[in-house]
Residue frames as a rotation matrix with the C-alpha (Angstrom) as fourth column:
UNK 1
0.427 0.855 -0.293 102.09
0.482 -0.490 -0.727 37.11
-0.765 0.169 -0.621 172.35
UNK 2
-0.205 -0.375 0.904 102.29
0.976 -0.147 0.160 38.69
0.073 0.915 0.396 168.92
UNK 3
-0.424 -0.014 -0.906 102.80
0.366 -0.917 -0.157 42.47
-0.828 -0.398 0.394 169.00
UNK 4
0.620 0.622 0.478 100.66
0.731 -0.238 -0.639 44.63
-0.284 0.746 -0.602 166.63
UNK 5
-0.571 -0.804 0.164 102.64
0.793 -0.489 0.364 46.87
-0.213 0.338 0.917 164.32
UNK 6
0.346 0.694 -0.631 101.29
0.430 -0.715 -0.551 50.42
-0.834 -0.081 -0.546 164.16
UNK 7
-0.296 -0.433 0.852 101.39
0.954 -0.085 0.288 51.86
-0.052 0.897 0.438 160.48
UNK 8
0.707 0.701 -0.094 99.75
0.692 -0.713 -0.117 55.26
-0.148 0.018 -0.989 161.20
UNK 9
0.373 -0.563 -0.738 102.91
-0.041 -0.804 0.593 57.39
-0.927 -0.191 -0.323 161.44
UNK 10
-0.646 -0.646 0.407 104.29
0.348 0.225 0.910 55.96
-0.680 0.729 0.080 158.21
UNK 11
-0.027 0.741 0.671 100.94
0.999 -0.002 0.042 56.67
0.033 0.672 -0.740 156.40
UNK 12
0.798 0.350 -0.491 100.90
0.418 -0.908 0.032 60.25
-0.435 -0.230 -0.871 157.66
UNK 13
-0.126 -0.933 -0.338 104.52
0.008 -0.341 0.940 60.70
-0.992 0.116 0.050 156.48
UNK 14
-0.613 -0.073 0.787 103.57
0.721 0.354 0.595 59.48
-0.322 0.932 -0.165 152.93
UNK 15
0.408 0.881 0.239 100.62
0.913 -0.386 -0.134 61.86
-0.026 0.273 -0.962 152.76
UNK 16
0.631 -0.248 -0.735 102.79
0.106 -0.911 0.398 64.81
-0.768 -0.329 -0.549 153.82
UNK 17
-0.497 -0.862 0.098 105.46
0.167 0.016 0.986 63.98
-0.851 0.507 0.136 151.11
UNK 18
-0.320 0.484 0.814 102.75
0.946 0.198 0.255 63.81
-0.038 0.852 -0.521 148.45
UNK 19
0.702 0.653 -0.284 101.29
0.667 -0.743 -0.058 67.06
-0.249 -0.149 -0.957 149.50
UNK 20
0.231 -0.733 -0.639 104.67
-0.038 -0.663 0.747 68.86
-0.972 -0.149 -0.181 149.37
UNK 21
-0.664 -0.550 0.506 105.43
0.435 0.267 0.860 67.47
-0.609 0.791 0.062 145.97
UNK 22
0.031 0.786 0.617 102.13
0.999 -0.051 0.014 68.64
0.042 0.616 -0.787 144.51
UNK 23
0.748 0.203 -0.632 102.54
0.393 -0.903 0.175 72.08
-0.535 -0.380 -0.755 146.02
UNK 24
-0.131 -0.922 -0.364 105.98
0.065 -0.374 0.925 72.53
-0.989 0.097 0.109 144.52
UNK 25
-0.592 -0.053 0.804 104.87
0.763 0.284 0.580 71.61
-0.260 0.957 -0.128 140.97
UNK 26
0.416 0.835 0.359 101.95
0.897 -0.441 -0.013 74.05
0.148 0.328 -0.933 141.02
UNK 27
0.631 -0.182 -0.754 104.01
0.271 -0.859 0.434 76.90
-0.727 -0.478 -0.493 142.48
UNK 28
-0.440 -0.891 -0.113 106.46
0.166 -0.204 0.965 76.79
-0.882 0.406 0.237 139.51
UNK 29
0.016 0.479 0.878 103.84
0.968 0.213 -0.134 77.16
-0.251 0.851 -0.461 136.76
UNK 30
-0.876 -0.327 -0.355 104.01
0.213 -0.922 0.324 80.31
-0.434 0.208 0.877 134.55
UNK 31
0.227 0.968 -0.107 100.98
0.459 -0.203 -0.865 82.35
-0.859 0.147 -0.490 133.56
UNK 32
-0.774 -0.458 0.437 101.18
0.588 -0.262 0.765 83.22
-0.236 0.849 0.473 129.81
UNK 33
0.048 0.746 -0.664 99.31
0.090 -0.665 -0.741 86.38
-0.995 -0.024 -0.099 128.79
UNK 34
0.281 0.184 0.942 98.07
0.933 0.177 -0.313 86.98
-0.224 0.967 -0.122 125.27
UNK 35
-0.724 -0.587 -0.363 99.91
0.494 -0.808 0.320 89.95
-0.482 0.052 0.875 123.66
UNK 36
0.275 0.847 -0.456 97.79
0.169 -0.509 -0.844 92.77
-0.946 0.155 -0.283 122.28
UNK 37
-0.389 -0.316 0.865 97.57
0.875 0.166 0.454 93.14
-0.287 0.934 0.212 118.49
UNK 38
-0.690 0.078 -0.720 97.41
-0.081 -0.996 -0.030 96.52
-0.719 0.038 0.694 116.85
UNK 39
0.433 0.898 0.071 94.48
-0.007 0.082 -0.997 97.28
-0.901 0.431 0.042 114.50
UNK 40
0.095 -0.266 0.959 94.81
0.957 0.289 -0.014 96.96
-0.273 0.919 0.283 110.78
UNK 41
-0.830 -0.358 -0.427 95.77
0.200 -0.907 0.371 100.05
-0.520 0.223 0.825 108.79
UNK 42
0.270 0.890 -0.366 93.07
-0.130 -0.343 -0.930 102.11
-0.954 0.299 0.023 107.14
UNK 43
-0.434 -0.529 0.729 93.21
0.528 0.507 0.682 100.74
-0.730 0.681 0.060 103.57
UNK 44
-0.172 0.451 0.876 90.82
0.925 -0.232 0.301 103.17
0.339 0.862 -0.377 101.79
UNK 45
-0.687 0.009 -0.726 90.79
0.315 -0.897 -0.309 106.91
-0.654 -0.442 0.614 101.91
UNK 46
-0.091 0.811 0.578 87.38
0.913 0.300 -0.276 107.69
-0.398 0.503 -0.768 100.43
UNK 47
0.515 0.275 0.812 87.28
0.614 -0.779 -0.126 111.51
0.598 0.563 -0.570 100.30
UNK 48
0.550 0.051 -0.834 89.12
-0.717 -0.483 -0.502 113.66
-0.428 0.874 -0.229 99.25
UNK 49
0.886 -0.217 0.410 90.38
0.353 0.888 -0.293 111.19
-0.300 0.404 0.864 96.67
UNK 50
-0.024 -1.000 -0.013 93.91
0.706 -0.026 0.708 111.28
-0.708 0.008 0.706 95.35
UNK 51
-0.852 -0.501 0.153 94.84
0.466 -0.591 0.658 114.49
-0.239 0.632 0.737 93.54
UNK 52
0.058 0.975 0.213 91.32
0.996 -0.072 0.057 115.87
0.071 0.208 -0.975 93.83
UNK 53
-0.858 -0.126 0.498 90.45
0.161 -0.987 0.027 119.57
0.488 0.103 0.867 93.10
UNK 54
-0.365 0.733 -0.574 88.04
0.928 0.233 -0.292 120.46
-0.080 -0.639 -0.765 95.88
UNK 55
-0.176 0.334 0.926 85.64
0.438 -0.816 0.378 123.37
0.881 0.472 -0.003 95.16
UNK 56
0.823 0.463 0.329 84.71
-0.113 -0.435 0.894 123.76
0.556 -0.773 -0.306 98.84
UNK 57
-0.274 -0.924 0.266 87.26
-0.422 -0.133 -0.897 124.48
0.864 -0.358 -0.354 101.57
UNK 58
-0.124 0.298 0.946 85.00
-0.945 0.256 -0.205 122.89
-0.304 -0.919 0.250 104.29
UNK 59
-0.253 -0.170 -0.952 85.87
-0.702 0.709 0.060 119.29
0.665 0.684 -0.299 103.58
UNK 60
0.618 0.483 0.621 84.22
-0.756 0.581 0.301 116.19
-0.215 -0.655 0.724 104.98
UNK 61
-0.433 -0.838 -0.332 87.16
-0.871 0.484 -0.085 113.72
0.231 0.252 -0.940 105.28
UNK 62
0.641 0.715 0.280 85.95
-0.748 0.664 0.017 110.14
-0.173 -0.220 0.960 104.93
UNK 63
-0.427 -0.824 -0.372 87.81
-0.857 0.500 -0.124 106.78
0.288 0.266 -0.920 105.20
UNK 64
0.252 0.449 -0.857 87.21
-0.232 0.888 0.397 103.01
0.940 0.099 0.328 105.64
UNK 65
0.734 0.042 0.678 87.04
-0.679 0.060 0.732 101.50
-0.010 -0.997 0.073 109.11
UNK 66
-0.389 -0.888 -0.244 89.98
-0.754 0.459 -0.469 99.51
0.529 0.001 -0.849 110.44
UNK 67
0.687 0.613 -0.391 89.58
-0.247 0.703 0.667 96.19
0.684 -0.362 0.634 112.27
UNK 68
-0.210 -0.764 0.610 91.07
-0.927 -0.042 -0.372 94.79
0.310 -0.644 -0.700 115.44
UNK 69
-0.191 0.076 -0.979 91.52
-0.182 0.977 0.112 91.08
0.965 0.200 -0.173 116.04
UNK 70
-0.898 -0.183 -0.400 91.31
0.343 0.279 -0.897 91.59
0.276 -0.943 -0.187 119.82
UNK 71
0.036 0.999 -0.039 87.95
0.889 -0.015 0.457 93.37
0.456 -0.051 -0.889 119.60
UNK 72
-0.428 -0.282 -0.859 89.32
0.771 -0.610 -0.185 96.52
-0.472 -0.741 0.478 121.01
UNK 73
0.747 0.631 -0.212 87.71
0.451 -0.714 -0.536 99.91
-0.489 0.305 -0.817 120.42
UNK 74
-0.174 -0.773 0.610 89.51
0.984 -0.116 0.135 101.76
-0.033 0.624 0.781 117.57
UNK 75
0.573 0.246 -0.781 90.31
0.218 -0.965 -0.144 105.44
-0.790 -0.088 -0.607 117.30
UNK 76
0.422 -0.378 0.824 91.68
0.898 0.051 -0.437 107.36
0.123 0.924 0.362 114.35
UNK 77
0.071 -0.477 -0.876 94.25
0.311 -0.824 0.474 110.16
-0.948 -0.306 0.090 114.00
UNK 78
0.707 0.202 0.678 93.66
0.707 -0.242 -0.664 112.36
0.030 0.949 -0.314 110.89
UNK 79
-0.047 -0.787 -0.615 96.64
0.459 -0.564 0.686 114.36
-0.887 -0.250 0.387 109.89
UNK 80
0.777 0.281 0.563 96.46
0.629 -0.374 -0.682 117.20
0.019 0.884 -0.467 107.32
UNK 81
0.142 -0.850 -0.507 99.64
0.391 -0.422 0.818 118.96
-0.909 -0.315 0.273 106.20
UNK 82
0.841 0.105 -0.531 100.95
-0.370 -0.606 -0.704 121.19
-0.396 0.788 -0.471 103.52
UNK 83
-0.204 -0.923 -0.327 103.98
-0.978 0.175 0.116 118.82
-0.050 0.343 -0.938 102.98
UNK 84
0.453 0.431 -0.780 103.74
-0.520 0.839 0.161 115.24
0.724 0.332 0.604 101.75
UNK 85
-0.388 -0.703 -0.595 106.29
0.111 0.605 -0.788 114.19
0.915 -0.372 -0.157 104.41
UNK 86
0.627 0.775 -0.081 104.10
0.242 -0.096 0.965 115.56
0.740 -0.625 -0.248 107.21
UNK 87
-0.558 -0.783 -0.274 106.98
0.629 -0.185 -0.755 117.19
0.540 -0.594 0.596 109.08
UNK 88
-0.272 0.431 -0.861 105.87
0.932 -0.106 -0.347 118.96
-0.241 -0.896 -0.373 112.20
UNK 89
-0.704 -0.109 -0.702 106.09
0.091 -0.994 0.063 122.45
-0.704 -0.019 0.710 110.81
UNK 90
-0.893 0.357 -0.273 103.73
-0.364 -0.221 0.905 121.66
0.263 0.908 0.328 107.91
UNK 91
-0.629 0.695 -0.347 100.94
0.751 0.659 -0.041 120.05
0.201 -0.287 -0.937 109.96
UNK 92
-0.748 0.415 0.518 97.84
-0.339 -0.910 0.239 122.26
0.570 0.003 0.821 109.93
UNK 93
0.284 0.849 0.445 95.35
-0.927 0.125 0.354 119.85
0.245 -0.513 0.823 111.59
UNK 94
-0.707 -0.377 -0.599 95.77
-0.209 0.920 -0.333 116.69
0.676 -0.110 -0.729 113.68
UNK 95
-0.102 0.860 0.500 92.49
-0.979 -0.175 0.101 115.30
0.174 -0.479 0.860 115.07
UNK 96
-0.991 -0.128 -0.038 91.69
-0.111 0.949 -0.295 112.14
0.074 -0.288 -0.955 117.01
UNK 97
-0.175 0.984 -0.021 88.16
-0.984 -0.175 0.026 110.71
0.022 0.025 0.999 116.57
UNK 98
-0.580 0.044 0.813 86.34
-0.170 0.970 -0.174 107.41
-0.796 -0.239 -0.555 116.92
UNK 99
0.564 0.815 -0.131 84.31
-0.195 -0.022 -0.981 108.15
-0.802 0.579 0.146 113.74
UNK 100
-0.175 -0.650 0.740 85.35
0.748 0.401 0.529 107.46
-0.641 0.645 0.416 110.19
UNK 101
-0.036 0.070 0.997 84.60
0.784 -0.616 0.072 110.95
0.619 0.784 -0.033 108.93
UNK 102
0.156 0.061 -0.986 85.02
0.762 -0.642 0.080 114.54
-0.628 -0.764 -0.147 110.14
UNK 103
0.650 0.158 0.743 84.65
0.663 -0.596 -0.453 117.95
0.371 0.788 -0.492 108.58
UNK 104
0.001 -0.768 -0.640 87.53
0.783 -0.398 0.479 120.31
-0.623 -0.502 0.600 108.66
UNK 105
0.959 0.271 -0.085 87.66
0.178 -0.807 -0.563 124.00
-0.222 0.525 -0.822 107.39
UNK 106
0.022 -0.982 0.187 90.81
0.842 0.119 0.526 124.64
-0.539 0.146 0.830 105.38
UNK 107
-0.156 -0.144 -0.977 92.21
-0.150 -0.974 0.168 127.54
-0.976 0.172 0.130 103.45
UNK 108
0.845 0.528 0.087 91.31
0.028 0.119 -0.993 128.23
-0.535 0.841 0.086 99.83
UNK 109
0.828 -0.510 -0.235 93.81
-0.439 -0.327 -0.837 127.82
0.350 0.796 -0.494 97.00
UNK 110
0.086 -0.814 0.574 96.12
-0.984 0.022 0.178 125.44
-0.157 -0.580 -0.799 98.87
UNK 111
0.117 -0.140 -0.983 97.69
-0.378 0.909 -0.175 121.99
0.918 0.392 0.054 98.18
UNK 112
0.172 0.016 0.985 97.24
-0.979 0.116 0.169 119.64
-0.112 -0.993 0.036 101.13
UNK 113
-0.417 -0.350 -0.839 98.32
-0.401 0.899 -0.176 116.08
0.816 0.263 -0.515 102.07
UNK 114
0.073 0.517 0.853 96.40
-0.995 -0.017 0.096 113.79
0.064 -0.856 0.514 104.41
UNK 115
-0.448 -0.124 -0.886 96.45
-0.195 0.980 -0.039 110.39
0.873 0.155 -0.463 105.98
UNK 116
0.515 0.716 0.471 94.81
-0.717 0.058 0.695 108.38
0.470 -0.695 0.544 108.76
UNK 117
-0.687 -0.650 -0.325 96.34
-0.357 0.691 -0.628 106.19
0.633 -0.315 -0.707 111.53
UNK 118
0.490 0.862 -0.130 94.18
-0.388 0.349 0.853 103.63
0.781 -0.368 0.505 113.38
UNK 119
-0.660 -0.751 -0.025 95.06
-0.256 0.255 -0.932 102.75
0.707 -0.609 -0.360 116.97
UNK 120
0.401 0.752 -0.523 93.74
0.363 0.394 0.844 101.09
0.841 -0.528 -0.115 120.10
UNK 121
0.966 0.025 0.259 94.49
-0.211 -0.508 0.835 101.76
0.153 -0.861 -0.485 123.81
UNK 122
0.620 -0.758 0.204 97.88
0.076 0.317 0.945 100.04
-0.781 -0.570 0.254 123.60
UNK 123
-0.294 -0.754 0.588 99.15
0.613 0.324 0.721 99.89
-0.733 0.572 0.367 120.03
UNK 124
0.196 0.315 -0.929 99.29
-0.472 -0.800 -0.371 102.07
-0.860 0.511 -0.008 116.94
UNK 125
0.500 0.012 0.866 98.86
0.585 0.733 -0.348 100.61
-0.639 0.680 0.359 113.46
UNK 126
-0.627 -0.696 0.351 100.70
0.678 -0.266 0.685 101.58
-0.383 0.667 0.639 110.25
UNK 127
-0.330 0.470 -0.818 99.47
-0.259 -0.879 -0.401 104.83
-0.908 0.079 0.412 108.71
UNK 128
0.577 0.632 0.517 97.39
0.402 0.331 -0.854 104.82
-0.711 0.701 -0.063 105.55
UNK 129
-0.145 -0.547 0.824 98.62
0.971 -0.241 0.011 106.02
0.192 0.802 0.566 102.22
UNK 130
-0.356 0.030 -0.934 99.00
0.296 -0.944 -0.144 109.83
-0.886 -0.328 0.327 101.93
UNK 131
0.081 0.482 0.873 96.70
0.996 -0.015 -0.085 111.51
-0.028 0.876 -0.481 99.41
UNK 132
-0.850 -0.403 -0.339 97.08
0.366 -0.915 0.172 114.97
-0.380 0.022 0.925 97.94
UNK 133
0.178 0.904 0.389 94.21
0.984 -0.164 -0.069 117.37
0.001 0.395 -0.919 97.15
UNK 134
-0.870 -0.424 0.253 93.81
0.463 -0.879 0.117 121.05
0.172 0.218 0.960 96.25
UNK 135
-0.041 0.847 -0.531 91.30
0.747 -0.327 -0.579 123.54
-0.664 -0.420 -0.619 97.62
UNK 136
0.034 0.171 0.985 89.91
0.917 -0.397 0.038 125.94
0.397 0.902 -0.170 94.92
UNK 137
-0.540 -0.213 -0.815 90.72
0.566 -0.808 -0.164 129.59
-0.623 -0.549 0.557 95.37
UNK 138
0.520 0.759 -0.393 88.90
0.307 -0.595 -0.743 132.64
-0.797 0.266 -0.542 94.04
UNK 139
0.855 -0.075 -0.513 89.79
-0.438 -0.635 -0.636 133.53
-0.279 0.769 -0.576 90.46
UNK 140
-0.108 -0.942 0.318 92.60
-0.465 0.330 0.821 130.96
-0.878 -0.059 -0.474 90.16
UNK 141
0.711 0.282 -0.644 93.34
-0.698 0.171 -0.696 129.93
-0.086 0.944 0.318 86.59
UNK 142
0.244 -0.671 -0.700 96.44
-0.249 0.654 -0.714 127.80
0.937 0.349 -0.007 87.33
UNK 143
0.948 0.113 0.299 97.43
-0.319 0.266 0.910 125.62
0.024 -0.957 0.288 90.23
UNK 144
-0.069 -0.995 0.072 100.83
-0.998 0.070 0.002 124.79
-0.008 -0.072 -0.997 91.57
UNK 145
0.167 0.095 -0.981 101.64
-0.336 0.941 0.034 121.09
0.927 0.324 0.189 90.85
UNK 146
0.974 0.158 0.165 101.79
-0.217 0.413 0.885 118.65
0.072 -0.897 0.436 93.71
UNK 147
0.122 -0.967 0.223 105.17
-0.932 -0.034 0.361 117.80
-0.341 -0.252 -0.906 95.25
UNK 148
-0.014 -0.194 -0.981 106.72
-0.703 0.699 -0.128 114.75
0.711 0.688 -0.146 93.67
UNK 149
0.675 0.200 0.710 106.20
-0.665 0.582 0.468 111.37
-0.319 -0.788 0.526 95.41
UNK 150
-0.322 -0.943 0.080 108.98
-0.886 0.331 0.324 108.79
-0.332 0.033 -0.943 95.73
UNK 151
0.772 0.490 -0.405 108.97
-0.598 0.775 -0.202 105.55
0.215 0.398 0.892 93.77
UNK 152
0.823 -0.567 -0.011 112.57
0.555 0.801 0.225 104.25
-0.119 -0.192 0.974 93.83
UNK 153
-0.525 -0.222 -0.821 114.94
0.292 0.860 -0.419 103.69
0.799 -0.460 -0.387 95.44
UNK 154
0.572 0.791 -0.219 112.75
0.442 -0.071 0.894 103.55
0.691 -0.608 -0.390 98.50
UNK 155
0.561 -0.310 0.768 113.60
-0.595 -0.796 0.113 105.89
0.576 -0.520 -0.630 101.39
UNK 156
0.331 -0.555 0.763 116.66
-0.863 0.149 0.482 104.53
-0.381 -0.818 -0.430 103.33
UNK 157
0.992 0.121 0.021 117.24
-0.102 0.911 -0.400 101.66
-0.067 0.395 0.916 100.94
UNK 158
0.050 -0.992 0.114 120.63
-0.509 0.073 0.858 99.86
-0.859 -0.101 -0.501 100.56
UNK 159
0.940 0.330 0.081 121.38
-0.075 0.435 -0.898 99.09
-0.331 0.838 0.433 96.94
UNK 160
0.258 -0.866 0.429 124.29
0.830 0.426 0.361 98.02
-0.495 0.263 0.828 94.70
UNK 161
0.018 -0.382 -0.924 126.53
-0.167 -0.912 0.374 100.82
-0.986 0.148 -0.080 93.41
UNK 162
-0.661 -0.328 0.675 126.74
0.623 0.262 0.737 101.54
-0.419 0.908 0.032 89.71
UNK 163
-0.876 0.403 0.265 124.04
-0.083 -0.667 0.740 102.99
0.475 0.627 0.618 87.50
UNK 164
-0.717 0.614 -0.331 121.04
0.559 0.223 -0.799 103.87
-0.417 -0.757 -0.503 89.65
UNK 165
-0.549 0.596 0.586 117.67
0.379 -0.447 0.810 104.98
0.745 0.667 0.020 88.30
UNK 166
-0.905 0.343 -0.252 115.96
0.048 -0.507 -0.861 107.62
-0.423 -0.791 0.442 90.36
UNK 167
-0.718 0.676 0.167 112.24
0.399 0.203 0.894 107.32
0.571 0.708 -0.416 89.92
UNK 168
-0.857 0.391 -0.336 109.41
0.101 -0.511 -0.854 109.54
-0.506 -0.765 0.398 91.07
UNK 169
-0.274 0.802 0.531 105.84
0.945 0.122 0.304 110.58
0.179 0.585 -0.791 90.18
UNK 170
-0.965 0.008 -0.261 104.42
0.035 -0.986 -0.162 114.03
-0.259 -0.166 0.952 89.55
UNK 171
-0.266 0.930 0.253 100.79
0.960 0.231 0.159 115.23
0.089 0.285 -0.954 89.37
UNK 172
-0.980 0.045 -0.196 98.77
-0.024 -0.994 -0.111 118.39
-0.199 -0.104 0.974 88.85
UNK 173
-0.259 0.965 0.042 95.11
0.388 0.144 -0.910 119.15
-0.884 -0.219 -0.412 89.14
UNK 174
0.318 0.216 -0.923 95.43
-0.684 -0.622 -0.381 121.12
-0.656 0.753 -0.050 85.87
UNK 175
0.380 -0.203 0.903 95.53
0.213 0.969 0.128 118.08
-0.900 0.144 0.411 83.73
UNK 176
0.926 -0.054 0.373 96.40
0.359 -0.178 -0.916 120.04
0.116 0.983 -0.146 80.49
UNK 177
0.701 -0.713 0.020 99.69
-0.699 -0.682 0.217 121.31
-0.141 -0.166 -0.976 82.08
UNK 178
0.645 -0.604 -0.468 102.94
0.146 0.699 -0.700 119.80
0.750 0.383 0.539 81.06
UNK 179
0.951 -0.277 0.136 105.27
-0.180 -0.140 0.974 119.09
-0.251 -0.951 -0.183 83.97
UNK 180
0.348 -0.921 -0.175 109.07
-0.051 0.168 -0.984 119.29
0.936 0.352 0.011 84.07
UNK 181
0.930 -0.083 -0.358 111.42
0.364 0.343 0.866 118.42
0.051 -0.936 0.349 86.93
UNK 182
0.366 -0.870 0.330 114.55
-0.658 -0.493 -0.569 119.77
0.658 -0.009 -0.753 88.55
UNK 183
0.792 -0.110 -0.601 116.79
0.342 0.895 0.288 117.13
0.506 -0.433 0.746 90.07
UNK 184
0.342 -0.711 0.615 119.11
-0.860 -0.501 -0.101 117.82
0.380 -0.494 -0.782 93.04
UNK 185
0.943 -0.093 -0.320 121.52
0.136 0.984 0.116 114.99
0.304 -0.153 0.940 93.82
UNK 186
0.111 -0.963 0.246 124.76
-0.569 -0.264 -0.779 114.46
0.815 -0.054 -0.577 95.79
UNK 187
0.042 -0.208 -0.977 126.45
0.521 0.839 -0.157 112.81
0.853 -0.502 0.143 98.75
UNK 188
-0.954 -0.170 -0.246 125.57
0.299 -0.478 -0.826 115.58
0.023 -0.862 0.507 101.26
UNK 189
-0.090 0.966 -0.243 122.36
0.900 -0.025 -0.434 116.81
-0.426 -0.258 -0.867 102.58
UNK 190
0.551 0.362 -0.752 120.79
-0.047 -0.886 -0.461 119.82
-0.833 0.289 -0.471 100.71
UNK 191
-0.131 -0.704 0.698 122.32
0.687 0.444 0.576 118.58
-0.715 0.555 0.425 97.44
UNK 192
-0.530 -0.208 -0.822 123.06
-0.268 -0.879 0.395 120.76
-0.804 0.430 0.410 94.44
UNK 193
0.564 0.748 -0.351 121.08
-0.540 0.012 -0.842 121.06
-0.625 0.664 0.410 91.17
UNK 194
-0.335 -0.665 0.668 122.16
0.117 0.674 0.730 118.16
-0.935 0.323 -0.147 88.89
UNK 195
-0.855 0.155 0.495 119.70
0.512 0.105 0.852 118.46
0.080 0.982 -0.169 85.96
UNK 196
-0.531 0.696 -0.483 116.97
-0.278 -0.682 -0.677 120.99
-0.800 -0.225 0.556 85.01
UNK 197
-0.011 0.705 -0.710 113.97
-0.950 -0.230 -0.213 120.74
-0.313 0.671 0.672 82.77
UNK 198
-0.936 -0.235 0.261 113.65
-0.190 0.964 0.189 116.94
-0.296 0.127 -0.947 82.93
UNK 199
-0.406 0.832 -0.377 110.58
-0.853 -0.197 0.484 115.97
0.329 0.518 0.790 80.81
UNK 200
0.171 0.424 -0.889 110.17
-0.062 0.905 0.420 112.43
0.983 -0.017 0.181 82.24
UNK 201
0.663 0.261 0.702 109.88
-0.666 -0.222 0.712 111.22
0.342 -0.939 0.026 85.84
UNK 202
0.864 -0.488 0.128 113.10
0.313 0.717 0.624 109.28
-0.396 -0.499 0.771 86.19
UNK 203
0.692 -0.716 -0.093 116.80
-0.639 -0.549 -0.539 109.88
0.335 0.432 -0.837 85.75
UNK 204
0.787 -0.484 -0.383 119.96
0.518 0.855 -0.016 107.66
0.335 -0.186 0.924 85.80
UNK 205
0.703 -0.611 0.363 122.88
-0.683 -0.722 0.109 108.57
0.195 -0.325 -0.925 88.01
UNK 206
0.252 -0.681 -0.688 126.24
0.079 0.723 -0.687 106.92
0.965 0.118 0.236 88.70
UNK 207
0.793 0.142 0.592 126.89
-0.556 -0.228 0.799 105.91
0.248 -0.963 -0.101 92.22
UNK 208
-0.241 -0.943 -0.232 129.87
-0.541 0.328 -0.774 104.64
0.806 -0.061 -0.589 94.23
UNK 209
0.177 0.331 -0.927 129.95
0.488 0.788 0.375 101.91
0.855 -0.518 -0.022 96.88
UNK 210
-0.110 -0.123 -0.986 129.63
0.990 0.077 -0.120 102.72
0.091 -0.989 0.114 100.58
UNK 211
-0.974 -0.148 0.173 128.14
0.155 -0.988 0.023 106.05
0.167 0.050 0.985 100.10
UNK 212
-0.140 0.974 -0.181 124.88
0.794 0.001 -0.608 107.64
-0.592 -0.229 -0.773 101.26
UNK 213
-0.875 -0.068 0.480 123.22
0.415 -0.618 0.668 109.80
0.251 0.783 0.569 98.58
UNK 214
-0.361 0.741 -0.567 120.67
0.434 -0.404 -0.805 112.48
-0.825 -0.536 -0.176 99.02
UNK 215
-0.906 0.033 0.422 118.26
0.394 -0.299 0.869 113.75
0.155 0.954 0.258 96.32
UNK 216
-0.310 0.813 -0.494 115.21
0.205 -0.450 -0.869 115.93
-0.928 -0.371 -0.027 95.75
UNK 217
-0.623 0.253 0.741 112.81
0.773 0.055 0.632 116.66
0.119 0.966 -0.229 92.91
UNK 218
-0.576 0.484 -0.658 111.18
-0.059 -0.828 -0.557 120.02
-0.815 -0.282 0.506 92.30
UNK 219
-0.307 0.569 0.763 108.12
0.891 0.453 0.022 120.01
-0.333 0.687 -0.646 90.04
UNK 220
-0.678 0.108 -0.727 107.15
-0.210 -0.976 0.051 122.84
-0.704 0.187 0.685 87.56
UNK 221
0.251 0.746 0.617 104.29
0.654 0.339 -0.676 123.34
-0.713 0.574 -0.403 85.26
UNK 222
-0.315 -0.460 0.830 104.40
0.945 -0.229 0.232 125.24
0.083 0.858 0.507 81.98
UNK 223
0.664 0.481 0.572 103.01
0.355 -0.877 0.324 128.39
0.658 -0.012 -0.753 83.65
UNK 224
-0.160 -0.856 0.491 106.07
-0.203 -0.458 -0.865 128.65
0.966 -0.238 -0.101 85.87
UNK 225
0.538 0.435 0.722 104.44
-0.790 -0.040 0.612 127.42
0.295 -0.900 0.322 89.10
UNK 226
-0.171 -0.758 -0.630 106.79
-0.307 0.648 -0.697 125.24
0.936 0.074 -0.343 91.14
UNK 227
0.893 0.362 0.267 106.54
-0.377 0.281 0.883 122.95
0.245 -0.889 0.387 94.12
UNK 228
-0.156 -0.968 0.195 109.63
-0.907 0.062 -0.417 122.10
0.391 -0.242 -0.888 96.22
UNK 229
0.417 0.261 -0.871 110.10
-0.142 0.965 0.221 118.39
0.898 0.032 0.439 96.82
UNK 230
0.841 -0.202 0.502 111.21
-0.495 0.091 0.864 116.70
-0.220 -0.975 -0.023 100.07
UNK 231
-0.047 -0.966 -0.256 114.68
-0.977 0.098 -0.187 115.27
0.206 0.241 -0.948 100.47
UNK 232
0.951 0.308 -0.035 115.18
-0.303 0.948 0.100 111.51
0.064 -0.084 0.994 100.06
UNK 233
-0.003 -0.996 0.092 118.24
-0.991 0.015 0.131 109.30
-0.132 -0.091 -0.987 100.68
UNK 234
0.980 0.149 -0.133 119.63
-0.163 0.981 -0.106 105.87
0.115 0.125 0.985 99.95
UNK 235
0.227 -0.930 0.289 122.97
-0.692 0.054 0.720 104.01
-0.685 -0.363 -0.632 100.68
UNK 236
0.646 -0.120 -0.753 125.10
-0.617 0.499 -0.609 102.00
0.449 0.858 0.248 98.24
UNK 237
0.518 -0.498 0.696 127.12
-0.460 0.524 0.717 98.89
-0.721 -0.691 0.042 98.91
């Protein structure tokens, strides 16, 4: 008599092996999450425009909307300061809003500097440009010029030693005023006066390698009003 061979245990063993193999592959898979992207920077400051003389001190600040590739809700941080560098001591208003305009009451006869940062719930975008403006005061016939703004070398730059051209921009709401500059320059913070009564907005200095230089420009008009500039620095190689 021919005996029948039973295949059932072998079949069950194969099914079990295939099941284990499939489970192991799935267990090792990684879940990749999409990183959040910060909103774009505000690219247009509508009002007050750059170097504007504002008759009113209750000012409706207006700017263009930012965009977010993730579709996140965007908020804005408006900063108003009395220093172009927006250091903490000079900030007079810092307001967060979801709108693209807000009215702020400021003092008369004062130079202000403002910018806007757009951010979502996770990331903060690069700040907008900083604009200067002046609120009109009672009976003022002359305004202090705005603090000089930096052109070159850019803040914290590393450049080749030799003849270095320091370049800045000055402005004044009294457009008929002539501006002159005082340059402070040296290899320590709080540098000494190097040149007074500069009639142009650039000056050449001689620099040495492997040195950090600090400089500042104060701006004067022809009525004697003067604004103190912020301190900048660069390194030579």
